[in-house]
Backbone of each chain as ProteinMPNN parsed JSONL, in Angstrom:
{"seq_chain_A": "MNPTGYGVSRVSWLLMRISGIYLLIFFVVHVIHAMSVLDRMTWGQLLFLTYSPLGFVVLSVMIALGSFHCLNGIRLMLNQGGIGIGTPTRPDYPYQIQSMGKKNRLCIYVTMGVSALALYAALGVFFKF", "coords_chain_A": {"N_chain_A": [[54.939, 10.258, 73.989], [54.857, 8.209, 75.853], [52.752, 6.949, 78.244], [53.135, 6.326, 80.909], [54.064, 7.094, 84.302], [53.345, 9.759, 84.441], [50.928, 10.314, 85.504], [47.27, 10.315, 85.548], [46.359, 12.201, 83.792], [48.011, 12.219, 81.56], [47.39, 9.742, 80.514], [44.723, 10.171, 79.778], [45.152, 12.098, 77.837], [46.533, 10.62, 75.89], [44.59, 8.685, 75.288], [42.655, 10.346, 74.241], [43.78, 11.097, 71.823], [44.106, 8.601, 70.551], [41.423, 7.777, 70.434], [40.393, 9.819, 68.85], [41.723, 9.431, 66.38], [40.812, 6.859, 65.741], [38.044, 7.37, 65.524], [38.043, 9.172, 63.395], [39.005, 7.59, 61.259], [36.958, 5.687, 61.231], [34.814, 7.363, 60.566], [35.479, 8.298, 57.96], [35.482, 5.868, 56.513], [32.823, 5.189, 56.963], [31.423, 7.248, 55.613], [32.223, 6.729, 52.981], [31.221, 4.136, 52.711], [28.526, 4.697, 52.934], [27.777, 5.604, 50.45], [26.964, 3.388, 49.078], [24.277, 3.176, 49.386], [22.988, 4.094, 47.207], [22.554, 2.084, 45.473], [20.565, -0.711, 45.602], [21.384, -3.44, 45.655], [24.18, -3.329, 46.163], [24.101, -2.089, 48.645], [22.866, -4.094, 50.181], [24.831, -6.09, 49.995], [27.055, -4.88, 51.25], [25.993, -4.562, 53.74], [26.294, -6.943, 54.992], [28.869, -6.825, 55.973], [28.631, -4.928, 58.003], [26.703, -6.148, 59.567], [27.93, -8.255, 61.095], [29.932, -10.245, 63.402], [32.467, -8.96, 63.638], [31.852, -6.434, 62.604], [30.022, -5.593, 64.555], [31.683, -5.42, 66.803], [33.451, -3.397, 65.975], [31.623, -1.258, 65.764], [30.74, -1.111, 68.442], [33.118, -0.434, 69.802], [33.503, 2.013, 68.6], [31.348, 3.461, 69.674], [32.029, 3.439, 72.413], [34.608, 4.723, 72.427], [33.824, 7.078, 71.243], [32.133, 8.129, 73.215], [34.018, 8.574, 75.245], [35.716, 10.453, 73.967], [33.954, 12.575, 73.558], [33.042, 13.262, 76.211], [35.495, 13.773, 77.522], [36.378, 15.837, 75.936], [34.506, 17.83, 76.569], [35.221, 18.247, 79.24], [37.805, 19.297, 78.874], [37.174, 21.633, 77.479], [35.806, 23.036, 79.473], [37.885, 23.301, 81.298], [39.612, 24.947, 79.823], [38.117, 27.212, 79.912], [38.584, 27.985, 82.428], [37.315, 26.643, 84.417], [37.296, 24.331, 87.043], [40.043, 24.098, 87.395], [41.216, 25.049, 89.626], [42.551, 27.625, 91.895], [45.194, 29.977, 91.181], [48.242, 29.532, 92.919], [51.148, 30.211, 95.028], [54.003, 28.275, 94.199], [54.66, 26.048, 96.501], [56.485, 23.68, 98.556], [54.787, 20.553, 99.104], [54.622, 20.88, 96.265], [52.006, 20.633, 94.837], [50.026, 20.011, 91.982], [47.993, 22.463, 90.874], [46.186, 22.57, 88.742], [45.49, 19.96, 88.288], [43.646, 18.783, 90.152], [41.709, 16.971, 92.702], [39.04, 16.881, 91.791], [39.261, 17.171, 89.025], [40.769, 14.933, 88.346], [38.975, 12.977, 89.171], [36.956, 13.44, 87.345], [38.155, 12.473, 84.994], [38.409, 9.743, 85.612], [35.696, 9.1, 85.894], [34.818, 9.602, 83.294], [36.208, 7.583, 81.928], [34.956, 5.39, 83.115], [32.275, 5.733, 82.289], [32.623, 5.387, 79.562], [33.415, 2.717, 79.489], [31.06, 1.552, 80.397], [29.389, 2.29, 78.291], [30.533, 0.787, 76.265], [29.956, -1.79, 77.204], [27.147, -1.684, 77.186], [26.644, -1.27, 74.446], [27.757, -3.591, 73.3], [26.039, -5.381, 74.47], [23.594, -4.72, 73.241], [24.146, -5.3, 70.542], [25.059, -7.993, 70.571], [23.082, -9.119, 72.008], [22.926, -9.768, 74.957]], "CA_chain_A": [[53.912, 9.223, 73.808], [54.836, 7.283, 76.98], [51.729, 7.396, 79.19], [53.413, 5.93, 82.291], [54.887, 7.979, 85.113], [52.922, 11.161, 84.373], [49.597, 10.462, 86.075], [46.109, 9.951, 84.73], [46.119, 13.217, 82.754], [48.723, 11.787, 80.35], [46.614, 8.625, 79.958], [43.55, 10.737, 79.102], [45.68, 12.779, 76.638], [46.825, 9.59, 74.884], [43.306, 8.097, 74.887], [41.966, 11.35, 73.42], [44.367, 11.02, 70.477], [43.78, 7.293, 69.964], [39.989, 7.772, 70.106], [40.197, 10.751, 67.734], [42.176, 8.795, 65.131], [39.87, 5.756, 65.468], [36.768, 7.946, 65.083], [38.219, 9.769, 62.06], [39.067, 6.479, 60.289], [35.593, 5.139, 61.164], [33.955, 8.334, 59.869], [35.811, 8.295, 56.526], [34.979, 4.595, 55.971], [31.36, 5.261, 57.049], [30.945, 8.125, 54.532], [32.438, 6.0, 51.717], [30.288, 3.014, 52.756], [27.159, 5.222, 52.781], [27.501, 5.792, 49.018], [26.356, 2.161, 48.566], [22.821, 3.275, 49.503], [22.455, 4.482, 45.898], [22.207, 0.858, 44.758], [20.003, -1.653, 46.589], [22.194, -4.667, 45.717], [25.447, -3.022, 46.844], [23.743, -1.843, 50.05], [22.643, -5.404, 50.793], [26.113, -6.813, 50.102], [27.91, -4.244, 52.259], [25.352, -4.701, 55.046], [26.85, -8.158, 55.603], [30.067, -6.416, 56.724], [28.175, -4.256, 59.23], [25.938, -7.083, 60.383], [28.766, -9.422, 61.39], [30.561, -10.048, 64.724], [33.526, -7.947, 63.545], [31.158, -5.151, 62.449], [29.448, -5.226, 65.862], [32.788, -5.011, 67.695], [33.915, -2.089, 65.483], [30.598, -0.272, 66.15], [30.737, -0.969, 69.905], [34.327, 0.321, 70.173], [33.254, 3.389, 68.146], [30.447, 4.103, 70.651], [32.786, 3.641, 73.657], [35.624, 5.757, 72.223], [33.083, 8.321, 70.974], [31.701, 8.642, 74.522], [35.202, 9.111, 75.933], [36.186, 11.644, 73.243], [32.963, 13.627, 73.793], [33.055, 13.711, 77.611], [36.803, 14.362, 77.823], [36.404, 17.11, 75.211], [33.732, 18.802, 77.359], [36.065, 18.58, 80.404], [38.901, 20.165, 78.427], [36.596, 22.951, 77.164], [35.549, 23.704, 80.753], [39.22, 23.647, 81.828], [40.116, 26.103, 79.076], [37.349, 28.359, 80.373], [39.0, 28.278, 83.801], [36.473, 25.904, 85.378], [37.837, 23.058, 87.514], [41.526, 24.028, 87.435], [41.688, 25.617, 90.889], [43.042, 29.011, 91.852], [46.647, 30.012, 91.14], [48.906, 29.78, 94.218], [52.611, 30.16, 94.961], [54.446, 26.867, 94.237], [55.382, 25.665, 97.725], [56.632, 22.244, 98.789], [55.265, 19.51, 98.173], [54.345, 21.2, 94.86], [50.816, 19.978, 94.272], [49.61, 20.669, 90.743], [46.655, 23.038, 91.08], [45.293, 22.309, 87.601], [45.1, 18.546, 88.238], [43.141, 18.488, 91.485], [40.912, 15.742, 92.873], [37.833, 16.93, 90.955], [39.651, 16.959, 87.63], [41.144, 13.507, 88.21], [37.733, 12.209, 89.293], [36.263, 13.594, 86.049], [38.79, 11.569, 84.025], [38.034, 8.367, 85.968], [34.268, 8.939, 85.581], [34.742, 9.518, 81.827], [36.631, 6.227, 81.544], [33.914, 4.477, 83.579], [31.111, 5.88, 81.406], [32.999, 4.775, 78.278], [33.38, 1.262, 79.679], [29.632, 1.193, 80.453], [28.87, 2.436, 76.922], [31.022, -0.391, 75.521], [29.177, -2.938, 77.688], [25.765, -1.541, 76.707], [26.624, -1.452, 72.987], [27.97, -5.023, 73.031], [24.798, -6.033, 74.896], [22.564, -4.493, 72.214], [24.504, -5.991, 69.298], [25.159, -9.449, 70.745], [21.875, -9.506, 72.758], [23.113, -10.472, 76.238]], "C_chain_A": [[53.785, 8.298, 75.015], [53.821, 7.734, 78.03], [52.061, 7.099, 80.651], [54.265, 6.995, 83.001], [54.465, 9.433, 85.101], [51.522, 11.37, 84.944], [48.494, 10.207, 85.055], [45.852, 10.97, 83.615], [46.815, 12.841, 81.449], [47.977, 10.624, 79.682], [45.408, 9.161, 79.192], [43.969, 11.453, 77.814], [45.907, 11.774, 75.515], [45.528, 8.96, 74.358], [42.523, 9.047, 73.978], [42.472, 11.27, 71.987], [43.998, 9.707, 69.793], [42.302, 7.268, 69.542], [39.71, 8.686, 68.918], [40.579, 10.124, 66.406], [41.228, 7.659, 64.743], [38.564, 6.307, 64.892], [36.884, 8.557, 63.695], [38.261, 8.679, 60.98], [37.67, 5.883, 60.102], [34.7, 6.053, 60.328], [34.201, 8.32, 58.359], [35.265, 7.024, 55.868], [33.444, 4.616, 55.925], [30.779, 6.103, 55.905], [31.093, 7.417, 53.18], [31.43, 4.849, 51.599], [28.859, 3.478, 52.473], [26.775, 5.426, 51.319], [26.783, 4.569, 48.438], [24.831, 2.19, 48.646], [22.177, 3.634, 48.152], [22.079, 3.266, 45.058], [21.777, -0.211, 45.77], [20.867, -2.912, 46.763], [23.491, -4.438, 46.497], [25.208, -2.786, 48.327], [23.588, -3.163, 50.797], [23.944, -6.167, 51.003], [26.994, -6.224, 51.198], [27.331, -4.347, 53.662], [25.856, -5.949, 55.783], [28.096, -7.838, 56.426], [29.668, -5.784, 58.054], [27.518, -5.263, 60.17], [26.706, -8.392, 60.597], [29.401, -9.191, 62.759], [31.645, -8.975, 64.704], [32.915, -6.541, 63.427], [30.585, -4.665, 63.771], [30.528, -4.737, 66.825], [33.288, -3.617, 67.286], [32.931, -0.984, 65.898], [30.602, -0.018, 67.662], [31.931, -0.148, 70.379], [34.161, 1.786, 69.763], [32.387, 4.128, 69.168], [31.201, 4.408, 71.953], [33.812, 4.767, 73.502], [34.975, 7.115, 71.919], [32.609, 8.961, 72.279], [32.876, 9.281, 75.251], [35.635, 10.429, 75.301], [35.255, 12.837, 73.524], [33.072, 14.179, 75.224], [34.382, 14.368, 77.987], [36.954, 15.717, 77.124], [35.648, 18.194, 75.969], [34.54, 19.234, 78.583], [37.16, 19.562, 80.009], [38.39, 21.569, 78.078], [36.332, 23.737, 78.443], [36.864, 24.164, 81.384], [39.768, 24.891, 81.147], [39.378, 27.38, 79.46], [37.647, 28.709, 81.826], [38.198, 27.542, 84.851], [37.157, 24.585, 85.743], [39.357, 22.97, 87.567], [42.105, 24.693, 88.686], [42.167, 27.057, 90.738], [44.565, 29.018, 91.852], [47.23, 30.306, 92.529], [50.418, 29.724, 94.039], [53.066, 28.707, 95.029], [55.3, 26.568, 95.458], [55.467, 24.156, 97.814], [55.372, 21.707, 99.46], [54.788, 19.69, 96.722], [53.174, 20.419, 94.265], [50.344, 20.761, 93.041], [48.166, 21.147, 90.901], [45.687, 22.614, 89.974], [44.862, 20.848, 87.51], [44.67, 18.106, 89.636], [42.29, 17.228, 91.506], [39.704, 15.714, 91.932], [38.163, 16.612, 89.493], [40.028, 15.497, 87.386], [39.911, 12.626, 88.267], [36.957, 12.256, 87.97], [36.825, 12.612, 85.013], [38.384, 10.12, 84.318], [36.561, 8.108, 85.626], [34.079, 8.794, 84.064], [35.132, 8.128, 81.338], [35.563, 5.203, 81.932], [32.689, 4.508, 82.668], [31.395, 5.223, 80.045], [32.937, 3.246, 78.365], [31.926, 0.775, 79.718], [29.0, 1.269, 79.061], [29.285, 1.24, 76.072], [30.197, -1.619, 75.892], [27.745, -2.895, 77.142], [25.672, -1.805, 75.203], [26.811, -2.929, 72.623], [26.712, -5.812, 73.384], [23.697, -5.903, 73.855], [22.879, -5.326, 70.971], [24.511, -7.514, 69.452], [24.018, -10.01, 71.596], [22.175, -10.365, 73.986], [22.603, -9.605, 77.379]], "O_chain_A": [[52.744, 7.667, 75.203], [54.0, 8.785, 78.646], [51.355, 7.564, 81.546], [55.068, 7.692, 82.38], [55.149, 10.272, 85.687], [50.985, 12.476, 84.879], [48.745, 9.928, 83.883], [45.209, 10.652, 82.614], [46.294, 13.101, 80.365], [47.932, 10.525, 78.456], [45.095, 8.684, 78.101], [43.243, 11.427, 76.82], [45.543, 12.009, 74.363], [45.376, 8.731, 73.158], [41.821, 8.612, 73.065], [41.688, 11.363, 71.043], [43.626, 9.687, 68.619], [41.965, 6.807, 68.451], [38.878, 8.362, 68.07], [39.858, 10.261, 65.418], [40.878, 7.507, 63.572], [38.041, 5.788, 63.907], [35.947, 8.48, 62.9], [37.641, 8.816, 59.926], [37.244, 5.609, 58.979], [33.929, 5.586, 59.49], [33.256, 8.328, 57.571], [34.659, 7.086, 54.798], [32.839, 4.124, 54.972], [29.775, 5.728, 55.3], [30.201, 7.493, 52.335], [30.86, 4.617, 50.533], [28.075, 2.758, 51.855], [25.591, 5.424, 50.979], [26.079, 4.68, 47.434], [24.161, 1.344, 48.055], [20.967, 3.492, 47.98], [21.374, 3.389, 44.056], [22.533, -0.564, 46.675], [21.058, -3.389, 47.881], [23.859, -5.228, 47.367], [25.996, -3.217, 49.169], [24.108, -3.332, 51.899], [24.148, -6.805, 52.036], [27.604, -6.955, 51.978], [28.053, -4.238, 54.653], [25.851, -6.011, 57.012], [28.36, -8.48, 57.442], [30.272, -6.056, 59.092], [27.734, -5.248, 61.382], [26.202, -9.481, 60.32], [29.415, -8.058, 63.24], [31.743, -8.172, 65.632], [33.383, -5.591, 64.055], [30.648, -3.475, 64.081], [30.327, -3.774, 67.566], [33.52, -2.762, 68.14], [33.346, 0.091, 66.33], [30.485, 1.122, 68.112], [31.795, 0.721, 71.239], [34.608, 2.691, 70.469], [32.656, 5.285, 69.492], [31.044, 5.483, 72.531], [33.882, 5.663, 74.343], [35.505, 8.163, 72.288], [32.671, 10.18, 72.437], [32.762, 10.376, 75.803], [35.892, 11.406, 76.005], [35.717, 13.963, 73.704], [33.179, 15.388, 75.43], [34.405, 15.386, 78.679], [37.582, 16.631, 77.658], [36.087, 19.343, 76.014], [34.561, 20.413, 78.937], [37.415, 20.537, 80.715], [39.064, 22.566, 78.338], [36.591, 24.939, 78.509], [36.953, 25.263, 81.931], [40.316, 25.78, 81.799], [39.919, 28.481, 79.356], [37.038, 29.619, 82.389], [38.37, 27.782, 86.046], [37.547, 23.817, 84.864], [39.906, 21.886, 87.763], [43.317, 24.88, 88.8], [42.19, 27.625, 89.646], [45.177, 28.144, 92.467], [46.771, 31.211, 93.225], [50.91, 29.245, 93.018], [52.55, 27.959, 95.86], [56.509, 26.801, 95.457], [54.651, 23.436, 97.238], [54.888, 22.382, 100.369], [54.576, 18.695, 96.03], [53.336, 19.65, 93.317], [50.272, 21.99, 93.053], [47.242, 20.345, 91.042], [44.516, 22.335, 90.235], [43.961, 20.522, 86.737], [45.244, 17.19, 90.223], [42.156, 16.52, 90.508], [39.379, 14.678, 91.352], [37.435, 15.88, 88.821], [39.665, 14.905, 86.37], [39.795, 11.653, 87.521], [36.382, 11.259, 87.534], [36.074, 11.999, 84.254], [38.057, 9.362, 83.404], [36.214, 7.035, 85.131], [33.284, 7.973, 83.605], [34.485, 7.561, 80.456], [35.291, 4.266, 81.182], [32.134, 3.467, 82.316], [30.52, 4.587, 79.458], [32.471, 2.575, 77.444], [31.595, -0.268, 79.154], [28.182, 0.425, 78.695], [28.504, 0.739, 75.264], [29.79, -2.393, 75.026], [27.201, -3.906, 76.699], [24.749, -2.474, 74.738], [26.117, -3.454, 71.752], [26.356, -6.775, 72.705], [22.954, -6.852, 73.607], [21.997, -5.977, 70.413], [24.032, -8.237, 68.577], [23.974, -11.208, 71.878], [21.755, -11.519, 74.07], [22.668, -10.011, 78.539]]}, "seq_chain_B": "MALHISVRFATGNFAASLSYEYVISNYQNFTYALLLEMILILVSVHGFNGLRGILLDYRSGFKYEKAVNWGCFISVLALVTYGTITIVLANQIKLGF", "coords_chain_B": {"N_chain_B": [[25.764, 13.987, 66.65], [25.123, 12.083, 68.569], [22.392, 12.082, 68.239], [22.169, 11.082, 65.647], [23.224, 8.488, 65.986], [21.391, 7.507, 67.832], [19.078, 7.336, 66.314], [19.415, 5.003, 64.893], [18.837, 3.139, 66.82], [16.329, 3.774, 67.515], [14.131, 2.499, 66.404], [13.904, 0.265, 67.834], [14.844, -2.039, 66.913], [17.802, -2.952, 65.676], [18.554, -4.163, 63.259], [16.291, -3.738, 61.635], [16.384, -1.004, 61.39], [18.328, -0.676, 59.556], [17.302, -1.403, 57.181], [16.773, -1.157, 53.64], [14.658, 0.511, 52.707], [14.019, 1.986, 55.008], [16.375, 3.41, 55.479], [16.594, 4.939, 53.136], [14.266, 6.45, 53.43], [15.023, 7.976, 55.584], [17.03, 9.594, 54.446], [15.394, 11.031, 52.736], [13.923, 12.624, 54.312], [13.735, 15.955, 54.952], [14.693, 17.451, 57.198], [16.265, 15.56, 58.517], [18.136, 14.993, 56.535], [19.385, 17.445, 56.393], [20.517, 17.504, 58.931], [22.337, 15.383, 58.648], [24.045, 16.491, 56.713], [25.09, 18.638, 58.146], [26.431, 17.249, 60.2], [28.294, 15.93, 58.623], [29.894, 18.055, 57.596], [30.791, 19.38, 59.98], [32.027, 17.304, 61.497], [33.965, 16.433, 59.695], [35.632, 18.706, 59.425], [36.411, 19.087, 62.136], [37.618, 16.59, 62.684], [39.754, 16.322, 60.76], [41.165, 18.624, 61.353], [41.996, 18.02, 63.912], [43.636, 15.823, 63.346], [45.565, 17.147, 61.868], [46.701, 18.724, 63.881], [47.833, 16.678, 65.479], [49.696, 15.552, 63.676], [51.387, 17.756, 63.246], [52.511, 17.971, 65.728], [54.512, 16.101, 65.92], [56.507, 16.463, 64.025], [58.389, 19.024, 62.393], [58.906, 21.85, 60.174], [59.024, 23.791, 57.215], [58.123, 22.835, 54.655], [56.966, 20.384, 55.363], [54.936, 21.182, 57.15], [53.367, 22.752, 55.482], [52.542, 20.815, 53.631], [51.05, 19.112, 55.288], [49.019, 20.856, 56.187], [47.722, 21.595, 53.732], [47.099, 19.041, 52.783], [45.254, 18.102, 54.707], [43.261, 20.024, 54.408], [42.423, 19.62, 51.741], [41.537, 16.988, 51.984], [39.318, 17.321, 53.667], [37.637, 18.834, 51.974], [37.272, 16.966, 49.883], [36.018, 14.808, 51.217], [33.666, 15.998, 52.214], [32.464, 16.762, 49.801], [32.078, 14.23, 48.608], [30.343, 12.977, 50.483], [28.185, 14.753, 50.377], [27.283, 14.394, 47.773], [26.248, 11.799, 48.004], [24.101, 12.303, 49.808], [22.494, 14.077, 48.316], [21.902, 12.571, 45.973], [20.68, 10.29, 47.075], [18.421, 11.425, 47.995], [16.904, 11.7, 45.755], [16.086, 9.233, 44.971], [13.586, 7.011, 43.872], [11.312, 5.064, 45.52], [9.905, 1.99, 44.74], [6.893, 0.595, 45.546]], "CA_chain_B": [[26.243, 12.614, 66.473], [24.314, 11.236, 69.463], [21.074, 11.993, 67.596], [22.328, 10.201, 64.485], [23.386, 7.113, 66.476], [20.157, 7.062, 68.5], [18.072, 7.01, 65.281], [19.625, 3.573, 64.559], [18.255, 2.284, 67.865], [14.982, 4.291, 67.826], [13.098, 1.565, 65.951], [13.881, -0.855, 68.778], [15.455, -3.182, 66.238], [18.936, -2.414, 64.918], [18.529, -4.71, 61.893], [15.214, -3.067, 60.89], [16.782, 0.385, 61.121], [19.277, -0.681, 58.43], [16.631, -1.858, 55.953], [16.987, -0.207, 52.538], [13.553, 1.469, 52.662], [14.105, 2.877, 56.169], [17.533, 4.297, 55.296], [16.247, 5.905, 52.085], [13.282, 7.386, 53.983], [15.816, 8.896, 56.419], [17.671, 10.565, 53.55], [14.383, 11.853, 52.064], [13.368, 13.56, 55.301], [14.571, 17.147, 54.773], [15.355, 17.812, 58.459], [17.313, 14.573, 58.798], [19.191, 15.19, 55.532], [20.107, 18.652, 56.827], [21.323, 17.076, 60.088], [23.449, 14.585, 58.113], [24.977, 17.405, 56.049], [25.784, 19.382, 59.205], [27.366, 16.312, 60.832], [29.355, 15.688, 57.642], [30.807, 19.205, 57.544], [31.403, 19.654, 61.286], [32.923, 16.21, 61.907], [35.126, 16.426, 58.78], [36.53, 19.81, 59.797], [36.948, 18.791, 63.464], [38.489, 15.406, 62.61], [41.003, 16.573, 60.027], [41.925, 19.64, 62.09], [42.642, 17.275, 64.999], [44.725, 15.037, 62.744], [46.59, 18.139, 61.523], [47.371, 19.058, 65.145], [48.655, 15.532, 65.896], [50.829, 15.42, 62.746], [52.311, 18.876, 63.444], [53.166, 17.799, 67.032], [55.626, 15.144, 65.882], [57.566, 16.906, 63.12], [58.22, 20.416, 61.977], [59.579, 22.175, 58.91], [58.122, 24.573, 56.37], [57.497, 21.985, 53.623], [56.129, 19.386, 56.038], [53.749, 21.845, 57.69], [52.538, 23.151, 54.35], [51.946, 19.591, 53.077], [50.023, 18.638, 56.235], [47.896, 21.809, 56.148], [47.006, 21.446, 52.468], [46.585, 17.664, 52.724], [44.053, 18.026, 55.54], [42.238, 20.898, 53.796], [41.895, 18.934, 50.544], [40.806, 15.806, 52.463], [38.005, 17.796, 54.144], [36.83, 19.185, 50.795], [36.942, 15.735, 49.159], [35.056, 14.012, 51.998], [32.388, 16.718, 52.256], [31.879, 16.649, 48.457], [31.657, 12.834, 48.441], [29.17, 12.752, 51.328], [27.072, 15.582, 49.894], [26.764, 13.72, 46.567], [25.401, 10.697, 48.501], [22.868, 12.854, 50.396], [21.664, 14.656, 47.238], [21.408, 11.504, 45.081], [19.761, 9.423, 47.835], [17.189, 12.2, 48.118], [16.143, 11.634, 44.504], [15.71, 7.839, 44.676], [12.141, 6.737, 43.974], [11.088, 3.704, 45.993], [8.707, 1.387, 44.148], [6.244, -0.385, 46.426]], "C_chain_B": [[25.407, 11.652, 67.306], [22.922, 11.02, 68.86], [21.114, 10.996, 66.441], [22.438, 8.737, 64.913], [22.073, 6.613, 67.084], [19.042, 6.726, 67.504], [18.174, 5.529, 64.897], [18.945, 2.653, 65.568], [16.801, 2.667, 68.167], [13.883, 3.319, 67.423], [12.947, 0.394, 66.927], [14.497, -2.108, 68.187], [16.557, -2.651, 65.315], [18.907, -2.877, 63.464], [17.477, -3.993, 61.043], [15.606, -1.641, 60.515], [17.773, 0.473, 59.954], [18.63, -1.191, 57.14], [16.725, -0.754, 54.903], [15.926, 0.898, 52.541], [13.662, 2.492, 53.801], [15.24, 3.892, 55.996], [17.223, 5.359, 54.247], [15.23, 6.928, 52.61], [13.961, 8.391, 54.915], [16.41, 10.002, 55.567], [16.638, 11.522, 52.944], [13.597, 12.74, 53.025], [14.291, 14.779, 55.317], [15.361, 17.503, 56.044], [16.511, 16.865, 58.747], [18.473, 14.707, 57.807], [20.048, 16.404, 55.888], [21.028, 18.318, 58.007], [22.549, 16.292, 59.615], [24.503, 15.477, 57.465], [25.783, 18.198, 57.084], [26.818, 18.509, 59.903], [28.573, 16.106, 59.924], [30.374, 16.824, 57.656], [31.54, 19.375, 58.877], [32.402, 18.571, 61.696], [34.155, 16.162, 61.002], [36.13, 17.502, 59.193], [37.207, 19.508, 61.136], [37.973, 17.642, 63.408], [39.811, 15.696, 61.923], [41.828, 17.691, 60.673], [42.659, 18.99, 63.269], [43.827, 16.47, 64.491], [45.895, 15.957, 62.382], [47.409, 18.505, 62.77], [48.305, 17.947, 65.59], [49.894, 15.438, 65.007], [51.853, 16.549, 62.953], [53.044, 18.783, 64.78], [54.45, 16.975, 66.918], [56.747, 15.508, 64.92], [57.349, 18.362, 62.78], [59.021, 20.668, 60.7], [58.568, 22.812, 57.976], [57.365, 23.689, 55.379], [56.518, 20.994, 54.241], [54.827, 20.019, 56.521], [52.79, 22.26, 56.575], [51.809, 21.938, 53.757], [50.819, 19.083, 53.968], [48.791, 19.548, 56.168], [47.061, 21.628, 54.883], [46.382, 20.058, 52.334], [45.285, 17.53, 53.498], [42.924, 18.854, 54.931], [41.588, 20.213, 52.589], [41.082, 17.697, 50.951], [39.411, 16.194, 52.941], [37.1, 18.094, 52.951], [36.354, 17.936, 50.063], [35.853, 14.948, 49.893], [33.68, 14.677, 52.037], [31.689, 16.619, 50.893], [31.304, 15.255, 48.248], [30.363, 12.559, 49.225], [27.956, 13.52, 50.847], [26.438, 14.958, 48.655], [25.828, 12.58, 46.985], [24.059, 11.231, 48.999], [21.927, 13.358, 49.294], [21.065, 13.547, 46.368], [20.417, 10.581, 45.799], [18.404, 10.097, 48.003], [16.303, 12.047, 46.896], [15.709, 10.212, 44.138], [14.205, 7.664, 44.852], [11.965, 5.28, 44.377], [9.81, 3.157, 45.365], [8.122, 0.357, 45.083], [5.173, -1.154, 45.68]], "O_chain_B": [[25.027, 10.573, 66.851], [22.351, 9.934, 68.952], [20.211, 10.175, 66.28], [21.836, 7.854, 64.302], [21.684, 5.462, 66.888], [18.16, 5.924, 67.81], [17.167, 4.88, 64.615], [18.53, 1.543, 65.235], [16.122, 2.004, 68.951], [12.813, 3.31, 68.032], [11.984, -0.369, 66.852], [14.654, -3.117, 68.874], [16.283, -1.992, 64.312], [19.194, -2.104, 62.55], [17.724, -3.674, 59.88], [15.214, -1.133, 59.465], [18.027, 1.557, 59.428], [19.309, -1.389, 56.132], [16.752, 0.432, 55.233], [16.251, 2.076, 52.396], [13.435, 3.686, 53.607], [15.091, 5.07, 56.318], [17.542, 6.534, 54.431], [15.308, 8.114, 52.289], [13.516, 9.534, 55.022], [16.318, 11.183, 55.901], [16.951, 12.68, 52.668], [12.723, 13.504, 52.614], [15.472, 14.669, 55.649], [16.549, 17.816, 55.973], [17.59, 17.287, 59.162], [19.638, 14.556, 58.176], [21.267, 16.397, 55.712], [22.165, 18.785, 58.074], [23.657, 16.501, 60.108], [25.702, 15.259, 57.638], [26.987, 18.405, 56.929], [27.936, 18.949, 60.171], [29.717, 16.104, 60.378], [31.579, 16.58, 57.722], [32.765, 19.5, 58.904], [33.49, 18.877, 62.183], [35.259, 15.885, 61.47], [37.328, 17.239, 59.296], [38.423, 19.651, 61.266], [39.046, 17.721, 64.005], [40.873, 15.355, 62.444], [43.054, 17.703, 60.553], [43.79, 19.355, 63.587], [44.885, 16.435, 65.118], [47.06, 15.6, 62.563], [48.637, 18.584, 62.723], [49.426, 18.207, 66.025], [51.007, 15.266, 65.503], [53.057, 16.315, 62.845], [54.076, 19.429, 64.965], [55.366, 17.133, 67.725], [57.829, 14.926, 64.987], [56.231, 18.868, 62.876], [59.727, 19.783, 60.216], [57.4, 22.424, 57.948], [56.142, 23.768, 55.266], [55.414, 20.781, 53.74], [53.747, 19.462, 56.325], [51.572, 22.138, 56.703], [50.626, 22.012, 53.425], [49.766, 18.673, 53.479], [47.66, 19.066, 56.102], [45.837, 21.518, 54.953], [45.267, 19.92, 51.831], [44.328, 16.924, 53.017], [41.767, 18.434, 54.939], [40.367, 20.224, 52.436], [40.06, 17.395, 50.335], [38.437, 15.495, 52.663], [35.946, 17.668, 52.914], [35.192, 17.842, 49.668], [34.893, 14.48, 49.282], [32.655, 14.006, 51.91], [30.476, 16.418, 50.827], [30.179, 15.108, 47.769], [29.414, 11.982, 48.693], [26.834, 13.018, 50.895], [25.218, 14.982, 48.494], [24.755, 12.406, 46.407], [23.006, 10.689, 48.662], [20.723, 13.103, 49.328], [19.874, 13.571, 46.059], [19.433, 10.142, 45.205], [17.376, 9.433, 48.135], [15.09, 12.24, 46.977], [15.047, 10.004, 43.121], [13.625, 8.106, 45.844], [12.408, 4.373, 43.673], [8.755, 3.786, 45.448], [8.766, -0.646, 45.389], [4.52, -2.022, 46.259]]}, "name": "protein", "num_of_chains": 2, "seq": "MNPTGYGVSRVSWLLMRISGIYLLIFFVVHVIHAMSVLDRMTWGQLLFLTYSPLGFVVLSVMIALGSFHCLNGIRLMLNQGGIGIGTPTRPDYPYQIQSMGKKNRLCIYVTMGVSALALYAALGVFFKFMALHISVRFATGNFAASLSYEYVISNYQNFTYALLLEMILILVSVHGFNGLRGILLDYRSGFKYEKAVNWGCFISVLALVTYGTITIVLANQIKLGF"}
């Protein structure tokens, strides 16, 4: 679980798990909450939870973590297909990891950047700044 | 998922997109209801399969693995059934104007 000392790939691995668990909890609560649409009064009452500062923060974090989970998932799918992991070479000193080259690391940083922008944009829409 | 989220912002007003009439009209659009059902099934399976993978990474053992596998499978069935009931019943609501 310790993300330090292993490079950015371990950080992306940990973020992938944290975002996945957050999104699953959000999804289960969202499906249960959606049942309230069957009664107009209950829908109105539960809408107060969504339409509150806490609700906006929860939604914004969902959008940011959803963006990260989606983009990082696409990167991992491409990696599994052999794209972006370099060609196999004999392990010679100084033992550079072929599968975690500059392009792959850049992809992770870009994914984090896009997620941060998504968080900023979502907060901007909800809190109107 | 992106399509579902963008529908909330498509009206240009997030609050208006959550009005009771607008949400019910979403459910009563056959294509959108089909999209919701697909999202429900795909995300439930993907999410609980991911959770299963995480839980199996940290402990092992025949009983534990069996409990995790069955627990996740039953959770998917329960969530899909619950969500489907909402979609079907919301489809039958008659709005009085």
